[in-house]
Structures are given as structure tokens and as C-alpha cells.
N, C-alpha and C positions, 0 to 999 in steps of 0.2 A: 648836286642839287638835291634838296630834300623832296620826298613825295608830297603831293598837294595836301594830304591830310596831316602832314607833320610840319607844314609851313607855319611860321609864327603867326601870320595873319589869320590863317585857318584856325589854329589853336585858340587864339584870342577870341575870334568870332564864336567858336563852338562853346567856349567857357561862358561867354556873355549870354549866348542863347540858352544854354543849359540853366544858368542862374535865373534868367527871366522866366523860363518855362516852369521852374520849380516854384517861383513866386505865384504864377498863375494857378498852379495846382494847389498851392497852400490856400490861396483865397477861395478856390472852389470847395475845398474841404471845410473852410470856415463857414461858407454859405450853407452847406449841408448841416453842420452842427447848429447854426443859428436857426435853421428851419425846425430842427428837432426840438429846440428849446422854445420855439414859437416866438423868436425875437425878430419880428417882421421889420421893424425899423432898421435893424442892423443889416438885414438882408438887402434892403434897398441900397445902403451904402456900399456893401461888399459887391453887389452886382455891378454898380457903377464903376467901382475900382477895377474889377476883373475885366469889364468891357474896355476900359482905358488901357490896361496892361496887354490885352489881346490886340488891340489896335496898334499899340507900339511894337509889339512882338512881330506882327506880320508885315510891318513896313520894311523889314529887312529880308533879303533872300535867305532861306534856311540852308544851313550847312547840311550836306547829304546825309550824314549819319545821325542827324537829329530827327529826320523824317519819321522813322518808326515810333520813336518816343512821343512825338507830337500827335501822330495818328492814334496811338493808344490813349493818350491823354484826352484827346477830343472825344473819343468814345466814352471814356470815364465821365467827362464833363456832361455829356448828353444824358447819360444814365442818372447822374446826380441831379441834374436839372429836372429830369422827368420825376424823380422822387420828390423834389422840392415842390413842383407843381401839384403833385398829388397831395402833399401835406397842406398846401395852401387851400386846395379845394376842400379837403376834410375840415380844416379850420373854419372856412367860410360856411360849410354846411352846419357845423356845430354852433356857430354864432347865430345862424338863421333859426335853428331849433331853439336856442336859448332865448332869442328875441321873441319868438312865438309864445314860449312858455311864460315869459315875463309879461307879455301883452295880455295873455289869458288871466294871469294873476291880477293884473291891474283892473281888468274888467270885473273880476270877482270881487275885489275890494270895493270898487265903486258900487256894485250891486249890494254888498253888505251894508255899506254906508247909507245908501238911499233907502234900504229897508228899515233902518232905525228911525227915519223921519216920520 
């Protein structure tokens, strides 16, 4: 009889889980690249997709030798998500500063226009 890690069911489950985890990590990379490009709409779509993939992935018991890979992947995802959150905050701050600048310009234009009357 074959050892458990060489059993056909184990091998199939491991291959399926490995492919699913690679998909999750690929979507996570796409999220980071979208944030770097400030493609916020795509981030929403990718985030929803990754959440769905994670939900599906963790419905099945992990094969033993996938645990270290998943643990490292989760660490990477957390770091990437932290970077994305910081990029979103920076973008929000830049938009706020731009909004204030535009409001000031609008006030100045109104002042110039009212001075001509």
C-alpha cells in the first residue's frame, strides 16, 4: 500500500489546492499592480474575486504539505494589502489637497469676476 502522501486522492487534492493557491496569489499580485497604477475600480473587482477564491479554498481541509506554502502566502498577502491600504490613503490625501487647491482657485476666480463689475 502506498504512503498517504503518494495516494492518488492525496496527490489529486494537493494538485488542486496548489493550483487554487497559485490563482489566489496571482490575483493578489494583480491587486498590488492595480494599486500602483491607481486603478481603483479594478481593485474592487479583484478584491471581490480574491475573497471568493479564498472562501472556496478554505472550504476544503488543507493537505499537510501545503500548510507552509499557505502560511507564507498569507503573510505576503497581508504585507501587500498593507501596502495597498497605504497607497489608497496617499491617493485620498492627494485628492483632498487637489480639491482644496481647486476650491481656492474657484474662490479667486469669483473674486476677480466680481471685481470687474
